[in-house]
VOBA-1610 file (N, C-alpha, C; in pm, whole numbers, padded with zeros to 5 digits, always signed):
BEGIN
Unk-02399-02470+03689Unk-02479-02375+03763Unk-02619-02366+03703Unk-02718-02359+03791Unk-02858-02344+03751Unk-02916-02223+03823Unk-02981-02138+03747Unk-03048-02023+03809Unk-03185-01999+03744Unk-03284-01979+03829Unk-03418-01938+03785Unk-03452-01810+03860Unk-03506-01713+03789Unk-03549-01588+03851Unk-03690-01555+03805Unk-03783-01567+03899Unk-03924-01531+03875Unk-03979-01598+03748Unk-03957-01727+03738Unk-04001-01803+03620Unk-04150-01837+03633Unk-04222-01801+03528Unk-04367-01827+03523Unk-04401-01905+03396Unk-04500-01993+03409Unk-04545-02070+03294Unk-04692-02107+03311Unk-04771-02078+03209Unk-04914-02113+03209Unk-04946-02196+03086Unk-05053-02274+03096Unk-05099-02355+02985Unk-05249-02334+02966Unk-05296-02331+02841Unk-05441-02318+02819Unk-05513-02447+02856Unk-05627-02433+02917Unk-05713-02547+02950Unk-05856-02507+02918Unk-05899-02547+02799Unk-06031-02504+02753Unk-06034-02354+02733Unk-06126-02288+02800Unk-06140-02143+02786Unk-06060-02065+02890Unk-05988-02137+02976Unk-05912-02067+03079Unk-05765-02104+03073Unk-05685-02041+03156Unk-05541-02065+03161Unk-05504-02119+03299Unk-05420-02223+03301Unk-05374-02282+03427Unk-05229-02240+03450Unk-05202-02180+03564Unk-05068-02133+03597Unk-04990-02245+03664Unk-04897-02306+03590Unk-04819-02417+03644Unk-04706-02368+03735Unk-04640-02259+03695Unk-04533-02199+03775Unk-04567-02052+03797Unk-04553-02006+03922Unk-04604-01873+03956Unk-04495-01781+04010Unk-04374-01796+03956Unk-04263-01711+03999Unk-04159-01790+04076Unk-04095-01884+04008Unk-03997-01972+04071Unk-03860-01905+04077Unk-03803-01902+04196Unk-03665-01859+04218Unk-03587-01978+04269Unk-03475-02009+04205Unk-03395-02126+04242Unk-03251-02102+04198Unk-03156-02140+04283Unk-03015-02123+04248Unk-02935-02243+04299Unk-02857-02303+04210Unk-02765-02411+04245Unk-02630-02376+04185Unk-02530-02359+04270Unk-02398-02314+04223Unk-02290-02422+04234Unk-02315-02526+04311Unk-02211-02627+04335Unk-02253-02762+04280Unk-02156-02843+04232Unk-02188-02979+04188Unk-02253-03059+04300Unk-02333-03156+04262Unk-02397-03241+04362Unk-02528-03294+04309Unk-02592-03375+04392Unk-02720-03438+04360Unk-02830-03363+04433Unk-02923-03306+04358Unk-03029-03223+04414Unk-03165-03277+04370Unk-03268-03239+04446Unk-03404-03282+04411Unk-03500-03164+04414Unk-03593-03165+04321Unk-03712-03080+04327Unk-03827-03173+04366Unk-03883-03149+04482Unk-03983-03240+04536Unk-04118-03170+04545Unk-04220-03239+04499Unk-04353-03182+04505Unk-04457-03285+04470Unk-04580-03257+04508Unk-04690-03348+04478Unk-04725-03340+04329Unk-04805-03434+04283Unk-04853-03430+04146Unk-04927-03298+04121Unk-04893-03231+04012Unk-04956-03104+03980Unk-04889-02983+04041Unk-04776-03003+04110Unk-04707-02891+04174Unk-04626-02808+04076Unk-04600-02864+03957Unk-04524-02791+03856Unk-04381-02839+03840Unk-04344-02949+03906Unk-04203-02990+03905Unk-04157-03038+03768Unk-04239-03115+03697Unk-04199-03159+03563Unk-04195-03041+03466Unk-04288-02948+03482Unk-04286-02826+03399Unk-04155-02752+03419Unk-04112-02737+03544Unk-03987-02667+03573Unk-03869-02739+03512Unk-03867-02870+03523Unk-03755-02946+03466Unk-03751-02932+03315Unk-03864-02935+03251Unk-03869-02920+03105Unk-03821-02782+03062Unk-03850-02680+03141Unk-03800-02546+03111Unk-03648-02541+03127Unk-03597-02601+03233Unk-03452-02605+03255Unk-03380-02680+03143Unk-03447-02779+03087Unk-03389-02857+02979Unk-03400-02789+02844Unk-03470-02677+02839Unk-03490-02610+02712Unk-03589-02681+02622Unk-03673-02768+02679Unk-03774-02838+02601Unk-03902-02756+02589Unk-03912-02652+02669Unk-04024-02559+02665Unk-03969-02423+02708Unk-04048-02319+02689Unk-04002-02185+02722Unk-04095-02121+02826Unk-04036-02043+02918Unk-04121-01976+03017Unk-04199-01861+02954Unk-04310-01824+03018Unk-04385-01707+02976Unk-04309-01580+03014Unk-04240-01584+03129Unk-04160-01472+03175Unk-04057-01522+03275Unk-03962-01436+03310Unk-03856-01475+03401Unk-03730-01513+03326Unk-03625-01546+03401Unk-03496-01578+03344Unk-03451-01718+03386Unk-03391-01792+03290Unk-03335-01925+03313Unk-03192-01925+03264Unk-03099-01967+03352Unk-02959-01975+03313Unk-02903-02112+03348Unk-02827-02169+03256Unk-02754-02293+03278Unk-02607-02265+03244Unk-02518-02293+03339Unk-02375-02268+03317Unk-02348-02127+03268Unk-02410-02030+03336Unk-02391-01887+03306Unk-02442-01845+03169Unk-02529-01923+03109Unk-02585-01890+02978Unk-02737-01881+02987Unk-02791-01768+02947Unk-02936-01752+02943Unk-02994-01840+02834Unk-03084-01930+02870Unk-03144-02017+02769Unk-03286-01975+02733Unk-03348-01889+02813Unk-03486-01851+02785Unk-03498-01762+02663Unk-03389-01696+02625Unk-03395-01604+02511Unk-03319-01655+02389Unk-03271-01780+02393Unk-03198-01837+02279Unk-03292-01867+02163Unk-03238-01859+02039Unk-03317-01906+01926Unk-03313-02059+01924Unk-03401-02121+01848Unk-03417-02266+01851Unk-03290-02340+01810Unk-03220-02289+01711Unk-03099-02357+01664Unk-02991-02358+01773Unk-02967-02242+01834Unk-02865-02234+01939Unk-02906-02314+02062Unk-03036-02312+02093Unk-03085-02386+02209Unk-03068-02535+02188Unk-03096-02585+02069Unk-03080-02728+02039Unk-02935-02770+02056Unk-02843-02689+02005Unk-02701-02720+02017Unk-02655-02714+02164Unk-02701-02612+02236Unk-02665-02598+02377Unk-02717-02715+02458Unk-02841-02753+02435Unk-02901-02865+02507Unk-02824-02993+02480Unk-02783-03015+02355Unk-02709-03135+02319Unk-02574-03141+02390Unk-02505-03028+02396Unk-02367-03026+02447Unk-02356-03006+02597Unk-02454-02938+02657Unk-02440-02895+02796Unk-02534-02962+02895Unk-02641-03023+02845Unk-02743-03077+02935Unk-02772-03223+02901Unk-02766-03309+03002Unk-02809-03447+02986Unk-02949-03463+03044Unk-03034-03537+02975Unk-03173-03551+03019Unk-03207-03700+03034Unk-03264-03734+03149Unk-03304-03872+03177Unk-03453-03871+03214Unk-03532-03949+03142Unk-03676-03954+03165Unk-03714-04082+03239Unk-03838-04082+03291Unk-03891-04202+03356Unk-03899-04317+03258Unk-03952-04290+03139Unk-03953-04391+03034Unk-03815-04389+02968Unk-03759-04506+02944Unk-03619-04514+02904Unk-03595-04458+02763Unk-03696-04465+02677Unk-03686-04409+02541Unk-03567-04465+02463Unk-03540-04593+02480Unk-03434-04658+02404Unk-03490-04707+02271Unk-03404-04710+02170Unk-03444-04760+02039Unk-03438-04913+02042Unk-03551-04982+02023Unk-03554-05128+02044Unk-03468-05208+01947Unk-03439-05153+01829Unk-03360-05227+01730Unk-03209-05207+01746Unk-03169-05121+01841Unk-03028-05096+01866Unk-02983-05165+01993Unk-02857-05203+01999Unk-02801-05260+02121Unk-02781-05150+02225Unk-02745-05191+02345Unk-02722-05094+02453Unk-02616-04993+02413Unk-02503-05041+02365Unk-02394-04950+02329Unk-02433-04861+02211Unk-02508-04913+02118Unk-02553-04832+02004Unk-02652-04724+02048Unk-02736-04754+02147Unk-02826-04653+02201Unk-02749-04539+02267Unk-02643-04574+02338Unk-02561-04471+02402Unk-02491-04384+02298Unk-02445-04446+02191Unk-02373-04374+02086Unk-02464-04284+02003Unk-02593-04313+02000Unk-02683-04251+01902Unk-02677-04098+01896Unk-02679-04026+02010Unk-02673-03879+01999Unk-02545-03832+01929Unk-02435-03901+01955Unk-02309-03865+01890Unk-02309-03897+01742Unk-02372-04008+01706Unk-02383-04045+01565Unk-02463-03939+01491Unk-02574-03896+01550Unk-02659-03795+01486Unk-02586-03660+01476Unk-02492-03636+01568Unk-02416-03511+01565Unk-02293-03520+01475Unk-02270-03639+01416Unk-02157-03656+01325Unk-02023-03676+01392Unk-02022-03722+01517Unk-01896-03746+01589Unk-01829-03873+01537Unk-01696-03882+01547Unk-01624-04001+01500Unk-01672-04128+01569Unk-01701-04231+01493Unk-01762-04353+01545Unk-01670-04426+01644Unk-01541-04430+01614Unk-01447-04501+01702Unk-01440-04433+01839Unk-01436-04302+01837Unk-01434-04225+01963Unk-01562-04247+02041Unk-01675-04249+01972Unk-01803-04272+02038Unk-01811-04410+02103Unk-01762-04512+02031Unk-01768-04648+02085Unk-01688-04660+02214Unk-01569-04602+02216Unk-01485-04607+02336Unk-01553-04534+02452Unk-01610-04418+02422Unk-01677-04338+02525Unk-01801-04411+02577Unk-01880-04470+02489Unk-02002-04539+02529Unk-01970-04660+02616Unk-01871-04736+02578Unk-01833-04854+02657Unk-01780-04814+02795Unk-01705-04706+02799Unk-01654-04656+02928Unk-01769-04618+03020Unk-01869-04548+02966Unk-01983-04505+03046Unk-02066-04624+03093Unk-02089-04720+03005Unk-02167-04838+03044Unk-02097-04916+03153Unk-01966-04929+03142Unk-01889-04999+03244Unk-01896-04924+03377Unk-01885-04791+03370Unk-01894-04708+03490Unk-02028-04726+03560Unk-02133-04742+03481Unk-02268-04753+03535Unk-02308-04897+03567Unk-02217-04990+03549Unk-02244-05128+03589Unk-02313-05213+03486Unk-02316-05168+03361Unk-02367-05253+03252Unk-02245-05327+03197Unk-02231-05449+03237Unk-02106-05523+03216Unk-02085-05565+03072Unk-01959-05597+03043Unk-01924-05641+02908Unk-02008-05764+02870Unk-02060-05763+02751Unk-02151-05868+02706Unk-02294-05818+02710Unk-02332-05756+02823Unk-02466-05698+02834Unk-02479-05577+02742Unk-02367-05510+02714Unk-02372-05391+02628Unk-02410-05425+02484Unk-02400-05553+02448Unk-02434-05595+02311Unk-02579-05640+02299Unk-02654-05638+02412Unk-02794-05680+02410Unk-02885-05564+02371Unk-02996-05598+02308Unk-03099-05499+02280Unk-03182-05476+02406Unk-03256-05365+02415Unk-03329-05331+02537Unk-03420-05442+02590Unk-03485-05517+02501Unk-03578-05621+02546Unk-03509-05729+02627Unk-03378-05744+02612Unk-03304-05847+02685Unk-03243-05793+02814Unk-03265-05665+02844Unk-03210-05603+02964Unk-03318-05584+03069Unk-03278-05583+03196Unk-03373-05553+03303Unk-03408-05404+03300Unk-03512-05367+03375Unk-03550-05226+03381Unk-03438-05139+03434Unk-03369-05188+03538Unk-03258-05112+03594Unk-03145-05095+03495Unk-03117-05200+03418Unk-03012-05191+03316Unk-03051-05093+03206Unk-03177-05097+03167Unk-03223-05004+03062Unk-03209-04859+03107Unk-03243-04832+03234Unk-03229-04695+03281Unk-03083-04653+03291Unk-02995-04746+03322Unk-02851-04714+03324Unk-02800-04684+03183Unk-02852-04755+03085Unk-02818-04725+02946Unk-02866-04585+02910Unk-02987-04550+02954Unk-03042-04417+02927Unk-02957-04308+02993Unk-02906-04336+03113Unk-02819-04240+03181Unk-02687-04226+03105Unk-02631-04338+03063Unk-02506-04334+02985Unk-02525-04251+02858Unk-02638-04268+02793Unk-02669-04190+02672Unk-02673-04040+02705Unk-02729-04006+02821Unk-02737-03865+02862Unk-02600-03806+02891Unk-02501-03892+02918Unk-02367-03846+02954Unk-02269-03846+02838Unk-02314-03884+02719Unk-02221-03907+02608Unk-02143-03780+02569Unk-02200-03662+02591Unk-02130-03537+02560Unk-02067-03473+02684Unk-02057-03549+02794Unk-01998-03501+02919Unk-02061-03369+02966Unk-02193-03366+02985Unk-02259-03241+03028Unk-02222-03205+03171Unk-02235-03077+03202Unk-02213-03031+03340Unk-02341-03037+03421Unk-02455-03047+03353Unk-02585-03054+03420Unk-02664-03172+03365Unk-02716-03256+03456Unk-02803-03367+03417Unk-02937-03348+03487Unk-03044-03354+03411Unk-03179-03336+03462Unk-03254-03469+03451Unk-03312-03513+03561Unk-03378-03644+03565Unk-03523-03629+03612Unk-03616-03672+03527Unk-03759-03658+03555Unk-03814-03791+03606Unk-03831-03802+03739Unk-03880-03926+03802Unk-03809-04047+03742Unk-03676-04053+03748Unk-03601-04154+03673Unk-03623-04298+03718Unk-03678-04318+03839Unk-03698-04455+03887Unk-03846-04492+03894Unk-03931-04412+03831Unk-04075-04437+03838Unk-04119-04569+03780Unk-04037-04625+03690Unk-04072-04753+03626Unk-03995-04871+03686Unk-03923-04847+03797Unk-03836-04950+03853Unk-03888-05000+03987Unk-03845-05122+04024Unk-03878-05173+04157Unk-03791-05104+04261Unk-03821-05126+04389Unk-03754-05053+04497Unk-03604-05082+04503Unk-03566-05206+04478Unk-03424-05241+04483Unk-03347-05171+04371Unk-03399-05175+04251Unk-03334-05108+04138Unk-03332-04957+04158Unk-03439-04905+04218Unk-03446-04761+04243Unk-03338-04716+04340Unk-03322-04790+04449Unk-03218-04755+04547Unk-03080-04755+04483Unk-03054-04855+04402Unk-02924-04864+04336Unk-02902-04746+04242Unk-03007-04706+04172Unk-02994-04597+04075Unk-02975-04463+04144Unk-03045-04440+04255Unk-03026-04315+04328Unk-02881-04304+04377Unk-02825-04414+04423Unk-02685-04412+04466Unk-02591-04381+04349Unk-02620-04441+04233Unk-02538-04416+04114Unk-02541-04269+04075Unk-02659-04206+04077Unk-02671-04066+04039Unk-02592-03977+04135Unk-02597-04009+04264Unk-02519-03933+04361Unk-02370-03949+04339Unk-02326-04070+04312Unk-02184-04095+04287Unk-02136-04023+04161Unk-02218-04025+04055Unk-02182-03956+03932Unk-02165-03807+03955Unk-02258-03748+04030Unk-02251-03605+04058Unk-02120-03571+04128Unk-02079-03653+04225Unk-01956-03627+04300Unk-01832-03653+04216Unk-01828-03767+04149Unk-01708-03807+04075Unk-01682-03717+03955Unk-01787-03674+03890Unk-01772-03596+03766Unk-01801-03448+03785Unk-01821-03409+03911Unk-01844-03268+03943Unk-01954-03208+03857Unk-02065-03279+03853Unk-02183-03235+03778Unk-02291-03192+03875Unk-02385-03115+03824Unk-02510-03094+03894Unk-02610-03194+03838Unk-02663-03280+03924Unk-02771-03371+03886Unk-02896-03324+03958Unk-02996-03283+03882Unk-03121-03233+03940Unk-03234-03330+03904Unk-03296-03386+04007Unk-03401-03485+03988Unk-03533-03431+04041Unk-03641-03454+03967Unk-03773-03424+04022Unk-03834-03554+04074Unk-03899-03545+04189Unk-03955-03663+04251Unk-04064-03622+04349Unk-04149-03717+04385Unk-04245-03696+04493Unk-04215-03791+04609Unk-04103-03867+04597Unk-04072-03971+04694Unk-03963-03928+04792Unk-03990-03924+04922Unk-03885-03898+05020Unk-03771-04000+05013Unk-03803-04124+04977Unk-03700-04228+04967Unk-03598-04196+04859Unk-03641-04122+04757Unk-03548-04079+04652Unk-03475-03954+04695Unk-03548-03855+04744Unk-03490-03726+04778Unk-03387-03734+04889Unk-03398-03834+04976Unk-03305-03845+05089Unk-03163-03875+05043Unk-03145-03917+04919Unk-03012-03942+04865Unk-02945-03813+04817Unk-03018-03704+04817Unk-02969-03579+04759Unk-02902-03491+04864Unk-02838-03388+04813Unk-02768-03290+04897Unk-02865-03188+04953Unk-02953-03140+04865Unk-03057-03045+04904Unk-03186-03079+04830Unk-03297-03042+04892Unk-03428-03066+04831Unk-03502-02933+04823Unk-03543-02898+04702Unk-03624-02778+04682Unk-03771-02820+04683Unk-03847-02766+04775Unk-03988-02803+04789Unk-04072-02711+04701Unk-04136-02770+04600Unk-04220-02695+04507Unk-04366-02721+04543Unk-04438-02613+04569Unk-04579-02626+04610Unk-04660-02518+04539Unk-04762-02560+04466Unk-04849-02466+04394Unk-04769-02370+04306Unk-04666-02422+04240Unk-04595-02345+04140Unk-04488-02251+04191Unk-04453-02259+04320Unk-04344-02177+04375Unk-04257-02263+04467Unk-04131-02225+04482Unk-04041-02293+04577Unk-04073-02242+04717Unk-04124-02330+04801Unk-04164-02290+04936Unk-04047-02295+05035Unk-03952-02385+05013Unk-03841-02398+05108Unk-03732-02485+05047Unk-03616-02480+05107Unk-03505-02569+05071Unk-03468-02649+05194Unk-03462-02780+05180Unk-03428-02867+05291Unk-03287-02922+05271Unk-03201-02901+05368Unk-03069-02965+05367Unk-03084-03106+05420Unk-03046-03205+05342Unk-03073-03344+05380Unk-02982-03389+05494Unk-02851-03363+05482Unk-02754-03405+05583Unk-02773-03552+05619Unk-02800-03581+05748Unk-02812-03721+05790Unk-02958-03764+05806Unk-03050-03691+05746Unk-03192-03727+05760Unk-03219-03862+05694Unk-03313-03936+05753Unk-03363-04055+05686Unk-03491-04018+05611Unk-03546-04112+05538Unk-03663-04083+05454Unk-03782-04038+05538Unk-03800-04097+05656Unk-03913-04061+05742Unk-03900-03917+05792Unk-03779-03878+05833Unk-03756-03741+05878Unk-03781-03641+05766Unk-03732-03675+05647Unk-03750-03586+05532Unk-03898-03574+05497Unk-03969-03686+05500Unk-04112-03684+05469Unk-04188-03596+05569Unk-04149-03605+05695Unk-04215-03526+05799Unk-04191-03377+05778Unk-04067-03340+05745Unk-04037-03198+05722Unk-04107-03147+05596Unk-04109-03231+05495Unk-04177-03194+05370Unk-04327-03171+05395Unk-04389-03258+05470Unk-04532-03245+05500Unk-04559-03119+05582Unk-04467-03088+05675Unk-04485-02967+05756Unk-04480-02841+05668Unk-04382-02839+05575Unk-04368-02723+05486Unk-04489-02712+05394Unk-04528-02824+05334Unk-04640-02824+05241Unk-04771-02788+05311Unk-04786-02838+05433Unk-04909-02812+05508Unk-04924-02670+05555Unk-04809-02602+05574Unk-04814-02464+05623Unk-04818-02363+05510Unk-04805-02414+05383Unk-04801-02322+05269Unk-04939-02260+05243
//
């Protein structure tokens, strides 16, 4: 479960303050694949970083899985983020000297989890995500962009989180790899009963989701139910909402 209530966030810019979020209200109660869609500068990455506990709001309330994270101390927040939230970035952030399976295991190794258990879990996740046996022993430089992002997703799932947050996860991939990855994220959300929340500016990505939250000028302007919409229909509705804001 994800809940935001009147979340605000500003950043200093020279002698003035820029308001990135101006009172965001958002609620997701059911597992599934969701998107926060907005233009560059709309505040979508800021919102995702707040949900991930990587930054703190100036005011308002943030809850993940019925737990308030905006008021947690740093130690508890770090532990909660590790155990309850998976994070996937546009840049894969893989360690170049480690193999694919070692990259997936790394958060567990740092947390002191049993190595044998981690290896079994990492291999299971890589297989689930289509990184086949043999490829899991390669270092990132020997993997395609799509494979590297799948390794990054597997790493985000190593603690079996209930919420996965993805920040433009296909921004570094070609269209074919992107389509495949959007399908994978949707399947993971359904199979593992997780909430996967992705920020994007692309209708082609958002159309794979269950619902799309339209973020415009730091507030949620509308929620679009995707249903059987194609990317063109979604883009048209998004433009109508954004244009009337």
